[in-house]
C-alpha positions in Angstrom: 2.0 4.5 20.1 4.2 4.7 17.2 4.2 4.0 13.5 8.2 4.0 13.2 8.5 0.8 11.2 10.9 -2.1 12.5 9.6 -5.2 10.9 11.0 -7.4 8.0 12.6 -5.7 5.3 13.0 -7.4 2.0 14.8 -6.9 -1.0 14.6 -6.0 -4.9 17.1 -6.7 -7.6 17.9 -3.9 -9.8 21.0 -4.8 -11.6 21.6 -6.6 -14.8 19.1 -8.1 -17.0 16.5 -7.3 -14.0 13.9 -6.8 -16.7 13.8 -10.8 -16.6 12.6 -11.2 -13.1 8.7 -10.1 -12.0 9.3 -9.8 -8.5 6.9 -9.4 -5.6 7.1 -5.3 -4.3 3.7 -5.6 -2.3 1.3 -7.9 -1.0 -1.7 -7.0 1.4 -5.4 -8.0 1.6 -8.4 -5.2 1.5 -12.0 -6.8 1.9 -11.1 -9.6 2.6 -9.1 -10.2 -0.5 -5.5 -11.3 -0.6 -3.7 -9.9 -3.3 0.2 -9.1 -4.6 1.7 -6.5 -6.8 4.3 -7.6 -8.7 7.1 -5.2 -10.5 9.1 -5.8 -13.8 12.0 -3.4 -14.1 14.2 -2.5 -17.3 17.4 -0.3 -15.6 20.9 1.1 -16.4 23.6 2.1 -14.0 24.3 5.5 -14.0 27.3 5.3 -11.5 27.5 4.0 -7.8 24.8 6.5 -6.5 22.2 6.5 -9.4 19.9 4.0 -11.0 18.2 4.7 -14.0 14.8 2.9 -14.2 13.5 3.2 -17.9 10.3 1.6 -17.1 8.4 -0.2 -14.2 5.4 -2.5 -15.2 3.1 -3.6 -11.9 0.8 -6.4 -11.9 -1.6 -6.9 -9.5 -2.9 -10.8 -8.7 -6.0 -11.5 -6.5 -6.3 -14.4 -4.6 -8.7 -15.3 -2.0 -11.5 -13.1 -1.4 -15.3 -11.9 -3.1 -13.8 -8.2 -4.1 -11.6 -8.0 -7.4 -9.1 -5.1 -6.8 -7.2 -3.1 -9.7 -4.7 -0.5 -10.2 -5.6 2.4 -10.7 -2.6 4.1 -11.1 0.9 4.0 -10.3 3.5 7.3 -9.1 6.9 7.8 -7.9 7.8 10.6 -5.4 11.6 10.6 -6.1 12.1 13.0 -2.5 10.7 9.7 -0.8 12.0 7.1 -3.2 8.4 5.9 -3.0 6.1 4.4 -5.0 2.7 5.0 -5.1 0.0 2.1 -6.0 -3.7 3.7 -6.4 -5.8 0.9 -5.9 -9.6 0.3 -6.6 -12.0 -2.8 -5.3 -14.5 -3.4 -8.1 -11.3 -2.5 -11.0 -11.0 -4.1 -14.1 -6.9 -3.0 -14.6 -4.2 -5.1 -13.4 -1.5 -3.7 -14.9 0.3 -0.3 -15.0 3.7 1.4 -16.1 5.7 4.0 -15.2 9.1 5.4 -17.2 12.0 7.7 -16.7 12.8 7.4 -12.7 15.9 8.0 -11.5 16.8 6.3 -7.7 19.3 6.3 -5.0 20.2 2.7 -4.7 21.9 3.2 -1.2 18.1 4.2 0.1 14.9 2.2 0.8 12.8 1.7 -2.4 9.4 2.1 -0.9 5.8 0.8 -2.3 2.9 2.4 -0.4 -0.6 1.9 -1.6 -3.3 4.4 -1.4 -7.2 2.9 -1.6 -9.8 4.7 -3.1 -13.3 4.4 -1.8 -15.8 2.2 -4.0 -18.1 4.8 -4.2 -21.9 5.0 -5.1 -22.4 4.5 -8.9 -25.5 2.0 -10.1 -24.8 -0.9 -8.4 -22.3 -0.3 -6.2 -24.4 1.8 -3.6 -25.7 -1.5 -2.0 -21.9 -2.1 -1.4 -20.5 -1.6 2.1 -17.2 -0.1 1.8 -15.7 -2.0 5.1 -12.5 -0.4 4.5 -13.4 2.9 5.1 -16.4 2.5 7.3 -17.2 0.6 10.9 -21.0 -0.8 10.6 -23.1 -2.9 13.3 -26.6 -2.6 12.7 -27.5 1.0 12.8 -24.4 2.1 13.9 -21.9 3.6 11.2 -18.7 5.4 11.4 -16.1 6.6 9.3 -13.0 4.9 9.9 -10.0 6.7 10.8 -7.3 7.9 7.6 -4.7 5.6 8.5 -2.8 7.1 5.2 -2.4 10.1 7.3 -1.5 8.9 10.5 2.3 9.9 12.0 3.5 9.5 15.2 2.7 13.0 15.6 -1.1 12.2 15.2 -1.2 9.1 15.9 -2.1 9.5 19.5 -5.4 11.7 18.7 -6.7 9.3 16.2 -6.7 6.9 18.9 -8.3 9.0 21.2 -10.8 10.0 19.2 -11.6 6.2 18.3 -11.8 5.4 21.9 -14.0 7.9 22.7 -16.6 6.9 19.2 -16.4 3.0 19.7 -18.1 1.3 22.6 -15.5 -1.1 23.4 -11.9 -1.7 23.9 -9.5 -1.4 22.0 -6.6 -2.7 23.8 -5.2 -4.6 21.0 -3.9 -1.7 19.2 -1.4 -0.6 22.1 -0.3 -4.3 22.4 0.6 -4.8 18.4 1.6 -0.7 18.7 -0.2 -0.4 15.0 -3.4 1.2 14.2 -6.4 -1.1 14.2 -6.8 -4.3 12.1 -2.8 -4.2 11.7 -2.9 -2.3 8.2 0.0 -3.0 5.5 0.2 0.2 3.5 4.2 -0.4 2.8 6.7 -2.5 2.4 10.5 -1.6 1.7 13.2 -3.3 -0.6 16.8 -3.3 0.2 18.1 -2.2 -3.7 20.4 -5.2 -4.9 22.6 -4.5 -7.6 
């Protein structure tokens, strides 16, 4: 099993008047809800190998599904050139901003989602968190930590799942992905 990305890569425009466009940076489905995240970027060029993002505003849009999802926080890891979109179900906030970021336009810009568990606050203790636990009658098992998967440990996690789940997971090998074909990241080529 391999987690190397060989899929479709998109484009993001970070050139002159980029702030005029609300650009799709991430789309996925969690808890049966299809959602998207759009970004608006105010940028200034700082040479051939540097773009300064004065501000980036991210907006989340829920489409179909039972639970509304919201943005808790957006951070940027400059070493990985990656925005981390922290998402939580049953959250009202649909917009977050971040400022003063320098990026290298010759590298891919990544958007990685990190999901927070629903929790057990009042009224939520009767909601089964299907993204973090398997459940079938009395059988309940924590799902593998997909966010921590890498090429060095994914085979060990697959073996662990196979010993605890009473059915064949041959779809994992066929798809060469984590169960459910999780979409946790998008990579966009920078267009200036």
